[in-house]
N, C-alpha and C positions, 0 to 999 in steps of 0.2 A: 449156577453153572460157573465152573472155573474159567478164567480168562484163556488159558491154553486150549481148553475144549471149545470155547467160543471161536477162537481163531482157526482151529482145525476145520470147523464147519464153514467159516467165512472164506478161507483161502481156497478150498476146493481142490487141493493138489493131491494127486494119487500117490500112494506109497510113502507118505511122510507123516511125521508126528511132531507137533509143536512142543518144544521143550523150554522155550523162554522168549520173552519179548522185551525189547529195550529201545530207547530213543537216543539217537546219536545226532550230533551237530555236524553238518557238512556244508562248508561255504556259507555259514550263517543261517542254514535252513535245517529244521529238524527232520530227521529221516527215521522211519519206523523200521527196525531190524527184527526180523522174526527168525529165531534159531529153530531149526528142525532136525530131527533124526530120521535117517532112512531105515527101512525094515532090515533087520539083521539077516534074515534068511532070504536074500534076494539073489536073482541070477546075476552073475558077473558077465555082462555082454559088452563087447567092444563097441564104442560109439562110432567107430569108423566103418567097420564091416558088418557089425551085428553078430559076429561069431561068439559063441560061449568061450570064455577064457577062465582058466583055473589059477593062473599065477598072478599074484598081486605085487606090483612094483613098490608102491608106497601109498600113503594117504595124504590128502591136502584139503584145505578149506576153500570152498568156492562160494561166490555170491551171485545171485540172480535178481535182476530187477523184476518186480511183480507190479500188478496194477495198483494204482494209488489207493490208499485206505484212509478214510476220514480226511481227505484233502492233503494227505502227506505222502511223500514217496515211500514206497514199501520195498524192502530188500529181503530176500530169503537167503539165509546163511546155513550151510551144511557142510559136513565133512564127507568127502567122497573118495573112492578108491581109484588109483591109476593102475591100469592093467598092462601086463606085458603080452601084447598080441603078436603072434608069429607073422601075421600078414601086415599089420599096421605099425608095429613097434609099441612104444609106450603111449597109451591113449587113456583118457578118462572113461570111466564106465558109462554106459548108456543109462539115461534117467527118463522116467515116464513123464515128468513134468517140464522138461526142457529139451530142446532140439540140440543135436550134436554141434559143438562149437559155438553155441550161443550163450550169452550172459543175460538172457531174458527168459522168463517162464513162457510156456506155451500160451496161457490165457493172455499174457501181455502182448505177445507177437500176433496172436489171432485178432486182438482188438486193433492193433496197428494196421494189419492187413485189411480188415473190414473197413476201416476209415480211409485207407489209401484208395480203395475201390471207388470211393465217393467224394473225396476231398483232395486238394493239393497236398503234396508232401510237406510243404512249409507249414500248412495248418495242422497236419498230423504231428509234425515235429514240435510245434508250440504246445499243442494240447497234451501230448504224452510226455513232454519235457525230455526229449532225446535229440540227438544230433540229426541233421537233415540226411546225411549219408547213411545213418543207422536205419532210417526208414527204408531206404533202398535195399540194404542188406537183408533186412527182415523179409521184405517182399520176395527177394531172390531165394531165400531159404524155403519159404512156404511153397513157391512155385516148384523148386527143385524136389521138395519132399513129395508133392502130389504127382510129379512126373517120374518118380523113382519106380523102376521096373517097367515103365511104359513111356514111350515118347509121345503118346497122345495121337498117334497116326493110325491106330488100328481101326478097321471097319469103315474106312472112307469109301464112299460110293459116288457122291456128287460134291464137287468142290468148286470154289471160286477163287480166282487169282487176280490180284490188282496190286498197284504200288501207291505209296503215299509219301509225299515230301515231308520230312521231319525236321529239316534245317535248311538254311539258305545255301546256295551254291550247288544246286541240283543233287542233293543228298536224299536218296530214296530208301524206303523200306518196302520190301516185297512181302505181302500178307496173303496167307492162304486160309480160307474159311470153309467150314463144312456146312453145306446147305441143309443137311438133315438136323443138325444140332443148333445151327445158327451161331456157332462160336468160332473164334480164331484157333486154328490148330498149329500153325507154324508162322514164324516171321523171321526175316533175315535181311541184312543190309547188303549194299553193293549193287553192281550193275545187274539189271533185271534178269538177263539171261543166265548169268552165273549164279545169282541168288536162287532162281527157280530150279536150276540144276542141282544146287545143294539140297533143296527140298526133296527132289526125287532120289538123290543119293541116300538121304536118311529114310525115305519111304521104302526103298528097295524095289527090285523088279517084280517080286511076288505080289506085294501089296499094290504096286502101281498097276498091275494087270487087272486088278479088281475094280478100278475106277471106271465108272460108266459115263459120266458127263463132267465137263469142266467149263465153267463160264469165264470168259476173259474178253479183253478188248481185242481189236483186230491188228494189234501191233505184230510185226514180223518176228520179233525176238521171242515173245511168249509162244506164238504159234509154232515156231521152229522147235523149241524145246519140248513142247507138249507132243508134237508129232513124232519126235525121236524117242521120248521116254514113255509115252502112254499112247501108242498109235490106235489102240482099240477104243479110246475114250471119244465120245461125241463132243466136239468143241462147240460151245454155244456163244454166239456173239452177243455181247452186252448191248441191249437196246439203247441204253442211255448214250453210249458213245456214238452209235450210228445216227441217232436222232440229233445229237449235238453237232455232228458234222453237217447234217442237212440244214440245221438252223444257222450254222456259221456261213454256209454257202448262200442261204437266203439273205443274210445280213450283208454279205459282200455285194450281192446283186442290188439290194436296196441302196447301199452306199454308192455304187456306181451310178445309179439313176439319180440319186440326190446330188452328186457332184456335177452331173450334166445339167440338172434342172436349176440349181442355184445360180448358174451363170446366165440361164435364159429367163427364168422367172423366179425371183427371190422368194415370193410368197408361197409358190408351189413347192419349192425346195424345202422351205421351212416346214410345211405341212407334212411332206414325205419323211423328213427327219423325225417328226413327232410320232410317226406311225411305227417307230422301231420296236417299242415294247409290246404294242398290240400284236405285231407279227411274231414276236418271240414267245409269248405266252402260249401254253398248251390249251386245247379246247376246253378243258375243265376249269381253267383259271381265268378265262376271259370275262371281262365285265361288259356291261351294255355299251359303254363308251368304246371299248375295243371292237365290239361287233359293228358299231356304227362306222368306225374308221375303216374296217376291212370292207364293209359294204361300199363306202365311197371309193376305196381303192379299186374295186371291180370296174368302176367307170373311169377313173383317172389314169390307171396304169395297168393295162391288161397283162403285160409281161410279168410284172411283179406279183400280180394277183394269181396268175397261173402257177408260178413257182411256189407261192404260199399254199395253194391247194395241193400241189405235189407233195410238199412236206407233211401236210396233214394226212394225206393218203398213205405216205410212208409210215407215219406214226401208227395209224390204224392197222396197217398190214403187219408190222413187226409185233404188235401186241395181240394180234389175232391168235386163236388157239388151234386153227385148222392148218396142218402143215401143207396140204395140197393147195389150199387157197393161197397161202403165203407164197408157195413156189410160183404159181401163175401170176400173182400180182407183182412179185419181185421182177420177173422177166419183163413185164410191161413197164414198170417204173424205171428199170435200167435203160430201156429204149427211150422213154420220154425224157430222161435226164439230159440227154445230149441236145435237146431242143430248147432248153430253158434259158439260154443266152448268157451263160457264164461258165468259165472253164472249170470252176470248182464243182459245179453240178455234173459236168462231163466226167471228172475224176471220180465223183461219188457214184455215178452210174456204173463205171467200170469196177468199182469196189463191190457194189451190190451183185454184179454178175460173177465176180471172182469168188466172193464169199457167200454165195447164195445158200450153200449147204449148211454153213455155220448159223445163218439167220433162221433157216428152217428148223435146225436143231433146237433153237431157243423156243420156238413155238411147240415143238414136240415134247421137250423136257420141262418147259415152264420154269426155267431158272434164269436169274440175271445177277448182276453184281450190285444190285440195289442195297443189299444188306452190307456188302463190303464198302460201298460208298458212304453209308452211314457210319461204319466203324472207322473209316478214314478220318472223319471229322473228330471222332473220339481220340484217335492216335495223335492228331495234330494238337488237340486240346491238352492231352497228357504232356506232350513236349513243351507246349507254350506255357502252361501253368507251372511247370517245373523249371522254367527258364533255361531249357536246354539240358543236354547230358554230355558229360565228358566221355563217358563210356557207353557205347551203343547197346551193350548187353543189359545195362540197367533199364533202358527204355524198352527193350524187348521183353525183359522180365515183367515190367509194369504192364505192357500190352497183354501178356498172358494172364496176369492177375486180374485185369479189368475186363478184358474181352474174351479170354480163353475159357477153358474148361475147369479152371481152378475154383473150387467151392470153399468159401470161408463162411462158417456159420455165424449167426448173429451173436455177438459177445454178451454173455449173461453173467 
């Protein structure tokens, strides 16, 4: 088999024919340069708009980085036509093996994107021997290509909304997730109300009217925007945030009792302080030691023990599947909260009464922000392992690449 025929099969690039192979020295390193010829009878399509163009401006030689071959950098070299497009002006013709505006072949960029989904950009940069910023540009090109002709917001029925801190100084990213696909469909920076408003602007009133349920925390900003832009959607209170507020109120009550006890009886105060984590853990995570401490608490401090039982009852109520049972229990819990001996429980009881319908919707639609909370950890990891981003659009592109609907096949 001829060497040219062998490389034709190894490269796997559509629409090209290998005409020559040579070895060049660049910065003291050998680089494999593969000269290819494009098919003569090929359509002249503009790389900017995709329109068929008949007028050739000139011809020029271009190079594209390909995946390494035999441990050496591999470069594809070919002569291409520059076309005179009425809409875009003078643009290079569209090529099957490279994306518009890229100096890398599609297999090379797909490999970089697949690795970026699973490894830090610094590791991808070192492995593929390209600049760190080039990795970000490649990821942005692939995300933009897969979202061409569609913004990824069609067919949304049940969504979740949450925010994640991506940098110090209260800098947040609002993330919207589709509960049916389990993937991120939109992300934007800025103040949470303005960011969610931009999402609904892109969604449009027609598609917004088809949304059936939205899971979110009970913050006023998100609720106001959702109520104004998608009034027909059932707002589902995220159970995690409600239970977290109850646990915080319980901890504040325990702290108040501990502060009083440590002045009266140091040993009793120390014991109550040690019960902190036993009270904080959920029923499914409690050890036998935790159960023993809670049993002793029933005899030592009835007020704190009653508040603990109230929190457990709230947890069981919110996670119950019967909406009518949840409605009845919430009304009872809201009344009992005022008698638990701490102002935070009183405020929580008022919250339960005010947002009872949103909590009932959670039981009815069986959705929560649990998936988004898990994705928030991924977004923070992406920002942390990249050592931050100068441009927030690069982080958003990476979020879509890793957590969104962008599919990158396994490189072969």
